[in-house]
N, C-alpha and C positions, 0 to 999 in steps of 0.2 A: 553605148561606149564607143562604137565605131565612129560616131559623129562628135567626138569630144571637142569642146570649145575651150580654148586656152585664153587667159587674160591678154589684154591688148599690150603690145610693146609701146612704151612711152617713157617720158621723163617723170620721175617721182617728184610731185610738187613739194616745194620747200615746207609748206604748212603741214604736210602729211608725214614729215620725218619724225621719228620717235626721238625725243630728247631724254637721254639717260643722265642722271646726275645724282650725286650723293651729298645732300645738304649736311649730313652728320654721319659719323661712323656708326653703322647699324650694329656692329659688334659691341660698342660701348654700352648700349642699353640692355644687353642680355642679362638676365638674372644670374647671379653667381650660383654655382653648383656646390652643394654641401659635400664635404669629404665623407660624411656618413649618409649613405643613400637610404631614404625611408622605403618601406615596403609599399607596393602599389595599392592604392585604395581607389576603387572605381568612382568616377564622377558622373555628373549628369550627361556629359558629352562622351567621355571615354568609359562606357559601360563595360561590364564583364563580357557581354555578348559581342560587342564590337571588338574588344581586344582579342577575343577568341577567333573572330573572322580575320583579323590582321595576321595572326599566327606568326609572332615575332621570331621565335627560335624553333622552327619545326624539326630540324635535324640535330639540335644540340650543339651547334657550332660555337655559340656564345657560352661563356661561363655564367653561372647563376648571378654573380655580382655584375657582370656586364649586361645581362638581361634586365636586372633590376635598375641599373643606371639608364638603360635605353627607355624603359617604361617611365622612369622619373622624368627624363628629358621630354618625352611625349606629353606627359601630364603638365609640365611647366609651360610647354608651348602648344597646348591644346587649342588655342584660338586660331592657330594657323592650319588646322586640319579640318577638312570638310567631309562629312559622311553623307550629306544630302545637299541638294541645290540651294536650299535656304541658308546653309552654312558658308557658302562660297562668298568671297569678297573680291575686291579689285586691288590692283597695285596702287599705292599712294601716289597722288599727282606730283608731290614734291620730289619723288624719285624717278617716275616715268610719266611722260606726257600722255594724255589719252590717245588711243589709236584712232586715226582717221583713215577710212578706206577710200583711197582716191579712185575716181571714176572719170571717164571721158564724158563730155556732154551727151545726154541721151534723153529719150522720152521714157517715162515710167511704163512698165509693161504689166499686163494682167493676162496671164495665160489661163485657159480653161482648166478646170480641175474636176475631180470627183465631187458631186454635190455635197454640201455640208448643211446640216439642219439650220434653219434660219435663227433659231434660238441661241446658237453658239457662234455664229458667223460675226466677224468683226470687219470694219472697213480698213483698208490699207492702200497706200499708193502703189505698192508692189505686191504681186502675188505670183508665186512660181508653182510649177507642177511638182507633184510628189507621187510616189507609189510605194508599195510594200513588196519585199522579197522574203521568202521563207528561209529562216536560219536552219542550221543542221539540227538544232534541238527542237524544232517545230515552232518556235516563236517567230513573230514578224519583225522585220527591221524596216523602218521608214527610210526611204531614200529621197532626198530633195534634189530635183533637177535644177542646178544653178547655172546652166549654160548661158541663159540671158545675162546673168550677173557677170559671168566671166567675159562676155562680149564687151562689157563697158568698164570692167575693172582694169586698173593700170597694174601691170605686173611689177612686183617688188623684186628688183634685180639684185638685191643685196645677197652676197654669197653666204651660205650657211657656214658655221664653224667646221673646221676639219675635225672629224669625229675622233681620229686617233689621238690628236693633241688634247681633246677634251676628256676622253675616257682613260687615257694612259695612267694618270695619277691615281685612279681608283682600282688598278689591277691588284688582285689578291684580296680585295675587301668586299664586304657585303654592302650593298647600297639599296636603300628604299627610295622610290620615287613617288611623285604624286599619283602616278598611275597605280602603284601598288596599294596606296592608302585610300583611294576613293573609288 
């Protein structure tokens, strides 16, 4: 950590800029909500066990009708929820261009690593070091040493959004994020 390598300062290439566009109104294709909300029935993706893990209304903040509506909205939009890596998708190319990671000209590196059994080793033009650290609960966390990648990556100098402006409209409301659901 004391030898931290930061991305290279440089101009973001034009072909690496993310293009954001809305070819159609995404809200126009939302399925209409029925004024009478049906009771939740578990599906293959939204099983009773998974819904128990999500724990939608732990302290009773929502009224029973609101909780049923929330469950119904989750069920209607279950394709957008990922419980495992195979469920994850990508953003549609007609809304966002694919992300290109710009780098400066460089030679591919192959850093030595802990030996891997030949039966599971794959060939790659890049190979970075990794190591494990012990978590508080005793599990191991893999840490990838990406300092060589940072040496050749061009820093994206785009300013992040001002968090106060982003968060203020949600004051006083409960919000679930992708981090809560996956």
